[in-house]
C-alpha positions, -999 to 999 in steps of 0.1 A, spaced: 80 173 -452 48 161 -434 24 143 -455 -11 162 -447 -31 134 -457 -15 112 -432 -18 139 -404 -52 144 -410 -57 106 -407 -42 108 -373 -61 137 -365 -92 122 -371 -84 90 -351 -70 104 -325 -107 129 -322 -126 97 -324 -108 82 -294 -113 114 -274 -146 114 -279 -152 74 -272 -138 81 -236 -164 111 -234 -137 136 -245 -142 167 -270 -110 179 -270 -72 180 -257 -86 207 -233 -112 188 -218 -88 158 -208 -58 177 -193 -85 201 -171 -102 177 -155 -105 178 -120 -90 151 -98 -106 160 -64 -126 133 -71 -95 104 -72 -78 116 -38 -60 92 -11 -88 77 8 -115 81 -18 -119 53 -40 -147 24 -45 -156 3 -17 -147 -33 -26 -169 -52 -2 -184 -38 26 -187 -68 44 -157 -90 35 -131 -63 43 -139 -53 81 -139 -89 93 -107 -95 74 -87 -70 87 -101 -77 123 -86 -113 120 -53 -103 108 -56 -73 135 -61 -95 165 -43 -129 152 -12 -102 140 -13 -85 176 -9 -117 196 18 -136 171 40 -104 163 34 -91 202 53 -131 212 77 -122 186 84 -93 200 87 -103 238 105 -133 235 131 -121 215 139 -92 241 134 -115 269 168 -132 255 183 -98 259 213 -102 236 208 -101 202 235 -125 188 233 -127 150 219 -106 122 189 -132 118 176 -120 155 179 -85 147 160 -88 116 131 -109 134 130 -76 160 127 -57 134 101 -73 113 80 -75 144 82 -42 148 73 -35 110 45 -60 109 34 -43 146 34 -6 129 13 -22 98 -11 -39 121 -21 -4 136 -35 9 103 -60 -21 99 -85 -10 126 -87 26 108 -88 10 74 -117 -16 84 -137 17 92 -129 33 62 -143 -3 45 -174 -3 59 -182 36 60 -165 69 47 -138 82 57 -143 102 84 -110 109 105 -97 137 75 -72 142 48 -43 148 76 -47 113 91 -55 94 57 -21 105 49 -3 97 81 -17 63 82 -14 52 46 23 64 51 23 42 82 7 11 63 33 12 34 63 21 56 53 -9 75 47 -31 42 79 -25 26 103 -24 55 88 -62 63 97 -72 30 129 -52 32 139 -72 64 128 -108 53 152 -100 22 176 -92 42 171 -125 67 170 -145 27 201 -129 19 219 -134 55 209 -171 56 220 -177 20 254 -160 23 261 -182 57 249 -216 38 274 -204 7 305 -188 25 
């Protein structure tokens, strides 16, 4: 059996909570348009700081990972798991670094490259980011198992 007094209290508290956030009813909350919250539509944290930081990361990262890539391929034979993981980590980092000039431009101005390019670049960014984490974890497991067993 439902106690109507408690039901009314909960209903009144919920109505007050909705009104606190600017909604008059459930319909206002659930029918809100979320078009302003797209993949590349968020506030700019710092228009001067991020482009400089992204540019610095791009230049240093591209030189460093390019050298790692060249050194590993110059040796030609990939004799152990660590070499393979380092090569893949360098590729993953280069993949992530290729997105930084676009993100630097976006942090300075509006996104002008279209929604398709935004989705492709953010997908590339996340693939590079998470594959880098994966290969570092894989190298750690490989090195710890070599020391343990």
